[in-house]
N, C-alpha and C positions, 0 to 999 in steps of 0.2 A: 439885620436878618431876615431869608425869605426865606419859608416854612413851603415846601410842598402842598398838593393842593392833594397828594395819595396816604400823607402824611397827616391833614385833620381829617381825612376820611377815614382813618383806623383807630385816632385818635377816638372820632368820635365812636364806631360803630364801638371799643372800649368801655366807653365811657357808660349804652347804652345795658340794663336788664337783657341778661339770658342772650347780648349778643354771641358770647362761644354757644352757641347753642344753633346759629349759620352757619352754613358751607355752601359749597354749590353743587350740593344737590336737591338744597332746597334755602334755594334766597329769605333773605328777610320778609319782604314784603311778600310770597306765599306763604308763607312758614304763620304769618299774623293775618292771613285773609283763613288759610283750614283752621288754624286756633276758634276763629268762630262760631262753630258749633259744641264747644263747649259754652262759652254764653249761653246760646239756644237751651241748650240740657240744666244750666243750673237755671235757667229764668226756668223752666217748667220745676224742679225740684222744687222751687220757693214755691211756685203759685199749691201743688200739690202738698208739699210739707210744715205748709209756713205758713201760708193764709187764711188760703181754702176753708181750711179745721176748725180756725176762728170762727169765721163764718159763716159756716155749717153748723157749726154746734154755737153759737151765740145769734145769729143775726135772722137764720132759717129755723133756729130752733129744729133741727134735726140730733134724737140719741145718739149721746159720740159711740155706740155700741157699734150702729147703722155705717158711723162715720170712721171709727177705724178701721172698720172692714175696708171701704173705701179706698181707706189710704192706702191698706194692707195690697192693696193687687197689686198696684204697681211692682211694687216691693218684692212681692213672691213672684214677681215674674225673672226676677234679675237671676237667680241659679243656673239661665237657663243662655246666660251670659257668657259663659264657659266653649256652651255649646257652640253656639254665635261665632265667638273668634275659630273656633275651632275648623267650624264648618268659611269661614269668609281666609280659612287659610290655605285649602284644599278648590276654593272653588273656583269655575273653572267656565270661563267661554272661548267665544270664537275671535274676540277682540282682546283676549286675557287678561281681560281687568274684573281683581280680585276684590273690591274696596268698593269701589262706590257705587256698584249697584247696592248691600245697603248699607249704605251714608243716606243714600238718595230712597227708597224707601224704608230707612229709620224714619227720614223726616217728613214719610207720607204719611206716616203711622200716628206720627206725633204732634202731626198737624189736626189729622183731623181728629181724634182725640180732644182737643183746647180746645175744637171748632166747632163740638158737641156740648160740649161740659155745661156750661152754662141751663141750657134749653134743661139738662137732664137735674142736673141740683136747685133747680124750680121748681119742677115737679114735682121733684124725691120729696121739698119742701111741703106740700101739702096747694102748693101754686096749681092747681089744675083742673080741667074745665070742661073735659072729654077724655075716653082711656081709659082702657082694665087698671085700677090699684095700680096692678105691680107694673107699670109703664116708668116710672122717675125710678125706680131699682132698679129695671135691669138700664133707667138710660145713661144713670148718671156711673153702674157697676162698669160696662160697656165704654164709656169716655176714660175714665180712669185706663181701663186694661188697654189698647189702646194709645194711651198718651204714656202708662210703663212700655209697653214692649218698644212702641220707639224711642223713646229717649236710650235706654240700652241699646239698644239694633246702632242708634249714629255713635254712640257714644264710645264700645266696643270696635267697631267698624274704621272712627274717625281713630283713633288710639293705634288702632294697627296701622293705618296707614301715615299716616306722621313718624312708627317708627320703623311701616319701609322706606321710607323716603329719607331721612337720616340715617347719618353713616354711625356708624359705631360707635367716635370717637364724643356724638354727636350727639345720641341715643337722648341718654341721664337727661343732659339738658332740654328739652325735646319737649319729653315729658314733664321736665318740671314748668317749663311755662305754657302749659296745656291745662296741668292738675290750679295753678295759678291759676288762669284762664276760665278756668269752671267756678275757681270761688273767688272772684271776684263780679262772676255774673247773675251767682249767687248773692251779693252782699249790695251791687248797684238796681237787680232789680228788687230786690225790697224795699231796695229804699224808693223805687220810685213807686210800687204794684202799696203802697202804707200809703203815698200822699196823694194817688189819685182816687182811693176808696176811704181819706178821709171822711168825704160825705156821703156815706154809703148812700146804696138805693140798688134795683132790682137790673136798673140800667143802666145804672154804673159798670154793676160786675157783669154783665152783660158782656160791656164792652170791654173793657179791660180782659177776659178771658178772651178775646174772638180776636184784640189788640194781639194781645201774647203770643195768637197761635198766627199770626199773617208774619208777623217781626220771626217770626219764629222759623217760616217756612224759608223768608228771604236770606234772615243769613246762614243759614245752611246750601242755599246755591251758591251761595257767594262762599263760602267754603269748599265747597265740590269743584266749585271750576277748575278744567282742565289741572289737575292735582295727580292724575292719575294714568300715565302712558300708554299709548294704544298697542299693545306689542300681544299680534294674533298667536296661534295659537296654531297647530297642526291635529289633525283627524288624531295621529297616536298617541301626543298628548294626550290631548280628549278624552279618548277611550283607556287610557292604561287603570288600575283600578288604583283606590284610594284609601290612604290609611283607615280604620277603624277605629272611631272614637273609646269605644268597650276595651281595645288594648292596652290604649294608652291611657287610661284609666284605671285599668289590672295591673300597670306597672306601676304606679303611681302606687296607689295604698298596702302593695307589696312594702314599701319600705319604711321602718324606722320612726320617727315622731309624728310621722303626721297627725297619726288619729289623736295625740294627744290635745296637739298642736290646732283642729279643727274641734274638736269640746271648748278647748278656750276660746277660740273667736269666737264659739256662738254661745257661749257664756258670758262671758266681758260686750256683743252685745247688748244680748238679754238688758243687761243690766242698763245697758248704755240709753237703748233704745226707746225704753216703753214710755218716757217721756215724750215720743217725737209729735205722737199727737193731742197731749195734753196740755203745754207751759206756755204756748200761746190762749186756750183757754182758763186757767187761770190764773195767766193776767188781765183778762178782761173781767173773771167772776168774779174772785174773787176778790183781787185789785185794786178793780172800776178803772184799767187800762182801754184805748183807744185802742180800732183797728189799726189805724199806723201808727203808737203805743208798742201794741203787743208785735208788729207785723217785726217793724224795728229789734223784736229779740233773736230772729235770723240773720240777718250782721252781723248781730254781737258772737252770737254759737261760732258763724263761720273765719271772722274774726280772731276767737280761739282755737278754734280748727287751726290758723294756720299760723299764728306760734307757736300750740303744738308740732305743727309739723319740721318748723323752723331750726327749735331746742333739739326737735327726731333729728333731726342731718344732725350738729352740731354735733352731741353728746354721740351719735355714733361717726363721724372721725374719727373722735376718742377710742372708738374698738368697743363699746359700752355693750354686756351682751342684752345682745331683746329680749330674754322673759325676767330681767330687770327694772330693763325699761319702759317695758308692759305694768311694770306692778306702780310704779313711777304716776302712771293715767290710772293707774284705779284704783289711787290715794289717793289724786289731783279728783276724779268724781266722786270718793268721798266727804271729803269739804262741802265740791259743789252742791250735790242734793242735801248736804245741812240745811247750807246757805238758801233755796228754796223753800225747803222748809219751814227754817223760821222768816220770811220774806213774809207768809200769811200772820200770823197771832200777828207780826210788830207790822204790820200794813205798811212794810217799806219797799220803795220801790226799788233803789239802789242799791237793797244785799239782791233781790227778783235779776237784775241786771248780770251781776257779782257773779250769780249761782249760774244762770245760760251763761256765760261766759269761761267760766269753771270749767261747765260742760263738753262745750268747747273744745279747753285745752285738751286734757282727761282725755276726750274721746279719741282723737290725734291722735297724741303718741301711746296711744291701745291698738289703735288702729294699725299708726307704721310701725310699731317693734311687733304683735306680730304676722305686720304684713312681708318684713323685713328679716323673718326666722323661713316662712315660709320658703322666700327667694336661695335661703341661707338651707335646702333641705337636700338631703341624696336624692335624686330622685334614677332606678335606674329607666330603661328598654325603650319605648315606646315616648314615655314620659318624661314631661321637658317643663322646662322654669313657666313656660306660657300657663301648663297643664294648672302648677302646683297655683299663681297665679286665679285660676280659675279654679281650683277647690275654694282658696279663702273666701272671695266677690261667691262662691255659692253662700257656703256656710256663714256668711258675716248680713248676707242680702233673705237667709231665709230666716234666722233668724232674727233679721231689720220685721220679713211681716211679721212674725209670727207675736212679739212685742208689740208689736202698733196693736193689735187685736187684741189685749191682750192688757195694754193697759186702759184701751180706750170701755172694754167688759169690766173690770174689774171696779171703775169710777163708777161705770150707772151702776153695779151690783150695793155695793156699797154705800153711794149719796141715797140709795135709796130703800135702803136697812136704816141707816144713818134720820134720816128727813124725814122716817116714819116712830122712831122714835124707840128702837129696836134694841140697840146699840147703848139706848143713857141718856140720859137730860145734856150732859158734857160734850156728847158727840156731834150733838144734833146739831151742823153745819153742813153745807154742802162743799166746804173744806175738805171736810176726812174723809172722801173718795181720794182728792186728788193726791193728799197727803200716803198717805194706805200708800197708794202709787210705788209714791219718791220709798217710799218705809223698804219696798219692795223690790228696789231698784239697787237701797246699799243693801241690804241682803245678799243678793246676786254677784253681789261686788267681792265679794268675803267669799263666795263661792267657788268664783272663781281666780283666787287668789291660792285655795287652796287648793282647784286643780292644775293651777299652775305653779303647786312647790314642786314636783315630780321634776319639770321642764329646765327648774334654772338647774336643781342639783348635778340633775346631766351635763353641763355642759360647765363644765371650773372659767372663772373670772381670767383664768390665765390667757384659756381659749384665744389664737384672731378671728375673726369674724375674714372667710373669705371678699373682698371687696366689698367693701361699707355699702351698702343701699339707704336707701334718705328719701327726703319727698320728692330726687329726679324720676325715681321708675316708684312710685306711688298709683296703680290706673285708675284713687276715684271710685 
């Protein structure tokens, strides 16, 4: 029996993951190349939210409050993602490019922030022989700010470019592939960075961070090369009045459940994110884990988040109410934080890693559920689904930045009181501050459930969702 080459090629393509994301407008090779920008963003996320917080607190002896402030800087820039996406939608250039300029300059900002970051961190830790005393704080803050702006600009423009090039049928699968690449970037880079920093030294820290900067620029240049067609605009098209962001925002906020949903997103994100700056230091200071071991926590969290998204996609196909699915994520978070709390007194590393894994699953479920609710909101006028996603991202990112700073400051204040004996002999331990933050997160999870209640009542279980939205539409 003779099998044609065309049939073999067709069967091979069907067997590939995300083969249904390929189209004539966006072939497989260009799609995989474009997805490289997500790898670079995942690398930067690991450096900012995973490795550097532990290195600064444990190895460089920087106070957790200052560390939390530094890590919160790029997160607090994230609310501008909605504006960046709106601007790139309406950007007008002589050659017709919309996304490439934002993707290119975002890459430069991300590269510049990572390039100067190790020097700023070393000066911040007190290793300074000349210059003003505030040079370390300013240098480190500038590095985190540049990296954060670059990450958000690169990711926003990159996702928009992928959506532009994909067809209407393949767009959800394309976005799914990009998000999976983001998680792969986080997981793989966490393992590599952890291995490189196993024998920690100041020189090795400089080499790893600046090496990450170079790899970031190379990946993003390969990703954006010839991805957007040149389409010259006429003078009248460039001079036409542009739509106003304020008008679109007013149309969005005038609709229904949007306000309460944003409150739920804000509270739930605080509940899941106060531990971001403390989880790895907790493993190093309380459980005695090495830098490489605690860096693997990021990989565990990313794996849990990926499983959470997979569960969400499966349940959404069954038309499960997204608000009830958000409640499932909150309940998973309650169990996970309890595991992290008990890992200290029991000195159990497996229980600690299980807690980090559970936080990833719970946070993933909560994020997808609230995003689905945002996508199904009734918008009107100039407001569209893109603005709803931007508002969701703004609420989530703002809450993440506030909670990261609050977590670090709370840990420092309570630990200072505990170690001085103000809280009694039983609480004279470095673990007291960490445990207090985890208990506060559990309280916020219960508050989020209370805020979520009216939204569940407002949407009966029998109501069908208009086009279930799962992993494929998550904008990271």
